[in-house]
N, C-alpha and C positions, 0 to 999 in steps of 0.2 A: 241728738249730737253735741244740737252748740253745749248746752249748757251741761251737761259732761265735761269739752275744753276748756267753759269759763271756769266752772269747778279747781279744775287741775293747774289751770293759769292762777286764781286763787289761794292754792296751797302752800306752794312759796313764803309770798309776801309774806302771809298772815302769820305761818310758824317763824317766820325769821325775825319779823315784830315782836312776834309772845317771847322770844329768846331776848333778843336785844332788848326788852324793857329788863327783861332778868337780868339781865350784865348788868344794868345802867344802878339796878338797885345796890351791888354791890356789895351784897349782904352776906353773899353765901362765901360757906370755907372755899381757898382757891383752889381747891383739886376740884371739884362738884361746877366750879366759874369756867374750867376749863376745860374740863366735857360739855358742857352748854355752849363752847368757842370752835369747837372740833362738829357740836354737831351745828351750831348755826352757820359755821366756812360750807360745812356738803349741802348744807339747802338753797345757801345764799348764791349754787350757781345756778336757781333755777330760777333765777334773777333775771331782768333785762340788761343789758349792758350796764345802761346807763341807769340804773338803782345800784346796781352792785355794785361799784366802788365806794359810794353814797353810803351804802349799810355796811362794808368791811371796813372805814375807816371808823363811821361809831364805832360796833362793837371795837377796835383797836383801842380805842379813846378808853373803852368803861374801863384798861387796866394799868391808865397811868398816876400819877398822882396829878392829885387834884389841881395847883396853880400849873402845873404844866399842859392839861387838858384846859383852862380856862385860856392859857397864853395862843394854844395852840388854835383853838374856839373862835377867836378872836381875831387873830392875826391869818387863818385860813378860811379855805373855803366849806366846812368841816360840820356838819348838820348837827346844826342846833334841838337841843332832844327841848319837849313841851309846847310844839308848836302847833302839833295837835294828839292831843293825850288820847290813848289807847284804852278805850275801854271796852269788856266783851261782850253786857247784853245793853241795849238801850227799849226801857221803858219810853212810852211816848202817849199820852193822853189827851184827853182835848179842852176838858169844862172841872171844876173845882170839884166839884164832888166825884169825877172818875180821879182826880190826882189827888184827896185823901184817901178814897179806897186804894186806893196806890201807894201810895206813902204807909197806909196800914198793913199793908201785906210785904211790904219793906220794915217792917217797924222801924219804919222814920220815924220821927213825930213832929207829927202837922203843923208845930209850930214854930219846926226847924227854921232857918235858915237858909236861902238855899244856900249850898259849897260853891257855887259860880252862877256870875249874871252878867250878861252879853250884848248888848247894841237888846237893852230892858226882855232876853231870854234867857228865865232863870230853871237852871237845875239841879236835882237834889241826888250827890254820887253818894254806895253808899258799897258795899262786894257780897256775893249770895257763896256758897258751898254747893258745888255739882258734885251729884254719886252716882255717874251716870253708868264709869269704867268699877262701881265698886269702893271707890278710896273715892277718897274727895280731894277738890281741884277748887281751890277759893278763885273766883269768878269777881271782875268789877263788872258795877252796874250801874246804872244810873236812870232820874225819871225826870221826863222834860214834860211841861202842855203846854198845844198848842196857842187855847186861849180862844178861840176861832173856828165857827163848824166852818166845812166846805174840805172839795178838792184841791182847791189851787191853794189855800191860801194850810194847809198841810203840807202838799206836796212845797212850797216855801220854806215853811217851817222846816219842815223832816231837811232839805239839804241846807240851811242853816247853818241847824245841829251837827249836818255831818262833816261843815264849817272848821268847825271847833273840837269833834269831836274823832278819831278814829275808829266806827262802830262795828265790829266782830260780826254781830244777829240785833235786828231789830223785830220789838213787838210792839200793832202797835193794839193798843187794852184801851175796850169801854161798854156803853151800852150802846142799844140797838132794837130797830122791830122788830120782830118774831113774828111764822108764820103762823098764825095763830092755832092750826091742826095740826104744825109740827112739833112747840116749842109750848114749853112754857114759861110766866114769869117766873126771872131770876136763873132759868136756867145756858148754860154760858154754849154756844160756838165757835169751835176756831175754825177761821176760812182754808180751804184747802186753795182758793177758788174769789177771788176779787173779778162779778161786773163790772164796769159800766155802763150804764145804759143808757145817758144821755147822749152817742153820737147816734144820730141820723142825719140820713139824706130827704128834705123834702123836696115834693113831687106833686104833681096836678093832682094826682087822686089820692093822695095822702105821705104819711112820714112813714119811709121805710126804716128801722130799724136797725141802728151795725154794731149792735154792740161790744168792748171792746173785751177785753178779754183778760187775766194776770194771775201767773199762779207760781206758789208758792217752788222754792225747788228743794230737786229730790232728797240730799240728804234730812230737812224740818218736813218731809212727809211722809222721808221711813222712820223718821224721829214719835209724828206724832199718831201713824199707826201702832207702835207700840208703845204711847202713853196710855195706860190704863188711867182713869184720875182715881177712883175711890180705894184702888189697889195700891194707889202711889201719895198716899192720905189728904189730897186735894180735902175734902168733904172736915176730916178733922182740922184741920191747918183751917180752914173757911172758918172754922165754927170756935177758934181759939183766937182770931182775933175779928171776927163779931164781937168778942168777950171783951175782948182789946178796947175795943172806942169806944168813947167817955164822951157825956151830957150829951151837947146837943146833938153830936153826928147821931149815937146810939140810937136816938131818943127820936131819927130820920129813919130811921131802918120800919119797913111797919110788921104791921103782928107775925104774919103769914113767915117774914125771916126770925124764927124763936128758935128755940136749943133743940129742936127735929125735924128744921130745915132741911131738905138735902135734894139740892138744886142737881141734874142731869148736865152731862157734858158732853157732848155731838159733835164731831166734823160737818162743812158743811160751806155749800156754797152760798157769799156774804153779797149779795146788791148794794151797791154802791154807785151815785148821785145826786146833786146839788137841788135837791128838794126833800122835806121835812113829810114824809107820807104820813098821812092821819086821816085818807077819802076811804082807808079798806083797802084798797089796793091790791094791794100786795101780794094777795093769792092766787086776784087775774096775770100780777107779771111775775109770778112761778110757772105755771105756765107756758105763760109765755117765752119766757128769755129762757131757767132751767129748771130741770124739776128739784137740783138738790137742794134749792134758795134754802134759806133757813133763817135769814135776818137780815132785814137795811138798814144802812147808814150813810154817811155824807162823806168820810173821810178818807176809807180803803184803798181806791183807785189811786189818789192823790200819792197816800202814801206808799202804793206799788211802787209807783212810775221810778218817786226821788228815791227808794230804796234800788231798783233794776238799775237807775242812773249809773249811783255808783258800784254798783255789785254786791250787794251788804244785800244777803241772805234775810227775811221776809213774813210776820206770820200776821195774824191779825183775829185777838180772841174780843165775841161781841158777848155782855150775858144784857141778857132780854127785858127791857125795861118798861115794855107794852108791846102792843100788835097792829099801829101803826094805824088805828081809826077813831072814830067819834070817843071811842070812850078813851084817850090816851092820857095820862097824865106823871106830874113827875114822882107819884109814890111809892117810883122801886127803884128812881136811879142810885141813890146813896146804895140800896142790897145788891145793882143785877153788874154794877159798878165792882164791888167789893168781891163778887161769885169771881169776872172776870180776870180780874187781880190777881187770886190768889192761886188761879188754875196756870195764869200762865210762871205766874214765881215756882207752882212745884212743877211743870213743864222745865221750866227751862233748871228748874233745881236737878231733877231726878232722870228726864229722857233723855235734852237736848244731847248730842252728842260728840259737836263741833268739837271741842276743847280736849278731847280722849287724844285725838290724834296728833296733838301737837306737845304731847308731852309722855 
């Protein structure tokens, strides 16, 4: 019930933000702009009174001549645009190989300069076409790299990203250690639940585990249930982007990630903590904590917490790069990162439905 209340309260603000952004572009025919204004004025009534007036003023300002608008913005408290740029979807990665994979999936040149640098954080912006409604809706998107493993670092970096951008949907994408009996190298797991296993109580006779759980919202969960990755063209897209990799990047792919490579996509539980698991304990942790655990990593809990603090819908995509045992290596890092990145982009393009309600 609480989740439903939150989604209902988010809808007017998000719809108003989308419409206001379209009005501020000022490139649509006047009749269409008037229709958008009417829609905006209907939806703005769903906002709290403190935000309603500022939004209405900003919408009215889009119909004023540029010189008049500039003078009003200078002399009054009309909100200035650009303080937080609106982005439909933010893809977050942690390490360089994940950034290369994500840029490849988004068709961003890996040598391209970032679109924005703020306090050392680098962001690459792009656009995607969403076809979930049967039509085509242009989405704004970005990819940002945290650069440091761990849930605390991830939470801090994502919070900083949210201070720069008004994000509609956030995707953490990269690699992780899989449960050997459940997944194969290169497979992709979309986490409908993240378990933070670090929390515990120290008692005289041992440690009592007190894991914390984060679950994706109902809308994203429903979208994932409808995401048939092979039918939506994920494998073909993965192969196209694999072939587009150049030079040293292509050479870093393992021999198994060849023209006949067909990884599997599944939903499951993501295990998250501050430990890099390489002792073969993942199967035991699965039995102790949750039967549906399929992958372990070090950022999902911090990412989920930061998103929930800002009421941003989220999901985690992880490609299996090892099994958290003595055979752990970097051989599958780039390939598994590419599998996860292409799966995430395919999901956002074909099945993610949040934008549909706004048009």
